[in-house]
MIDREN-132990 format. One record per residue (C-alpha): x, y, z; residue in three letters. Coordinates in steps of 0.25 Angstrom, whole numbers, always signed. Layout:
% MIDREN-132990
+-------+-------+-------+------+
!     x !     y !     z ! code !
+-------+-------+-------+------+
!     X !     Y !     Z !  ala !
...
+-------+-------+-------+------+
% end
This chain:
% MIDREN-132990
+-------+-------+-------+------+
!     x !     y !     z ! code !
+-------+-------+-------+------+
!    +0 !    +0 !    +0 !  unk !
!   +11 !   +10 !    +3 !  unk !
!   +18 !    +7 !   -10 !  unk !
!    +5 !   +10 !   -18 !  unk !
!    +3 !   +23 !   -10 !  unk !
!   +17 !   +27 !   -13 !  unk !
!   +15 !   +24 !   -28 !  unk !
!    +3 !   +32 !   -28 !  unk !
!    +9 !   +44 !   -21 !  unk !
!   +22 !   +43 !   -29 !  unk !
!   +17 !   +39 !   -43 !  unk !
!   +16 !   +48 !   -55 !  unk !
!    +6 !   +44 !   -67 !  unk !
!   +10 !   +44 !   -82 !  unk !
!    +2 !   +57 !   -85 !  unk !
!   +10 !   +65 !   -74 !  unk !
!   +23 !   +60 !   -79 !  unk !
!   +19 !   +64 !   -93 !  unk !
!   +14 !   +77 !   -88 !  unk !
!   +27 !   +81 !   -82 !  unk !
!   +35 !   +77 !   -94 !  unk !
!   +26 !   +85 !  -103 !  unk !
!   +26 !   +97 !   -95 !  unk !
!   +42 !   +97 !   -96 !  unk !
!   +42 !   +92 !  -110 !  unk !
!   +30 !   +97 !  -117 !  unk !
!   +32 !   +91 !  -131 !  unk !
!   +35 !   +78 !  -125 !  unk !
!   +29 !   +65 !  -129 !  unk !
!   +28 !   +57 !  -116 !  unk !
!   +25 !   +42 !  -114 !  unk !
!   +24 !   +37 !  -100 !  unk !
!   +23 !   +22 !   -96 !  unk !
!   +21 !   +16 !   -82 !  unk !
!   +31 !    +5 !   -82 !  unk !
!   +27 !    -3 !   -70 !  unk !
!   +12 !    +2 !   -69 !  unk !
!   +15 !    +7 !   -55 !  unk !
!   +15 !   +22 !   -58 !  unk !
!   +30 !   +23 !   -54 !  unk !
!   +38 !   +18 !   -66 !  unk !
!   +36 !   +25 !   -79 !  unk !
!   +43 !   +26 !   -92 !  unk !
!   +42 !   +39 !  -100 !  unk !
!   +45 !   +41 !  -115 !  unk !
!   +47 !   +56 !  -118 !  unk !
!   +49 !   +62 !  -131 !  unk !
!   +52 !   +77 !  -132 !  unk !
!   +59 !   +87 !  -141 !  unk !
!   +65 !   +93 !  -129 !  unk !
!   +74 !   +81 !  -128 !  unk !
!   +81 !   +85 !  -141 !  unk !
!   +96 !   +87 !  -139 !  unk !
!   +95 !   +81 !  -125 !  unk !
!  +102 !   +69 !  -120 !  unk !
!   +93 !   +57 !  -114 !  unk !
!   +98 !   +61 !  -100 !  unk !
!   +93 !   +75 !  -102 !  unk !
!   +80 !   +71 !  -108 !  unk !
!   +77 !   +61 !   -97 !  unk !
!   +81 !   +73 !   -87 !  unk !
!   +70 !   +81 !   -94 !  unk !
!   +60 !   +71 !   -92 !  unk !
!   +64 !   +69 !   -77 !  unk !
!   +64 !   +84 !   -75 !  unk !
!   +50 !   +85 !   -80 !  unk !
!   +45 !   +76 !   -69 !  unk !
!   +48 !   +87 !   -59 !  unk !
!   +54 !   +78 !   -48 !  unk !
!   +44 !   +67 !   -49 !  unk !
!   +54 !   +57 !   -53 !  unk !
!   +58 !   +48 !   -41 !  unk !
!   +46 !   +54 !   -33 !  unk !
!   +32 !   +52 !   -39 !  unk !
!   +38 !   +46 !   -52 !  unk !
!   +47 !   +34 !   -48 !  unk !
!   +53 !   +29 !   -61 !  unk !
!   +53 !   +35 !   -75 !  unk !
!   +60 !   +29 !   -87 !  unk !
!   +62 !   +39 !   -97 !  unk !
!   +64 !   +38 !  -113 !  unk !
!   +66 !   +51 !  -120 !  unk !
!   +66 !   +55 !  -135 !  unk !
!   +67 !   +68 !  -143 !  unk !
!   +55 !   +72 !  -151 !  unk !
+-------+-------+-------+------+
% end
């Protein structure tokens, strides 16, 4: 029961994640998948023209920064794939 309560308090849903990313990268095409069905382990594919000329590390940092500190708190795990548009 404690675990389920913790998951409800800490979990983010797909639409919230997408909203944060699109707020920071308005032209982004975002696809989010719940990998484990638990609301805590996600995969995000993000395609944006703002990634042009940036390294993969810089692109991933842009996505992590868009989450405004939620990574490691409300959002437990996020695998990121980025592509230039």
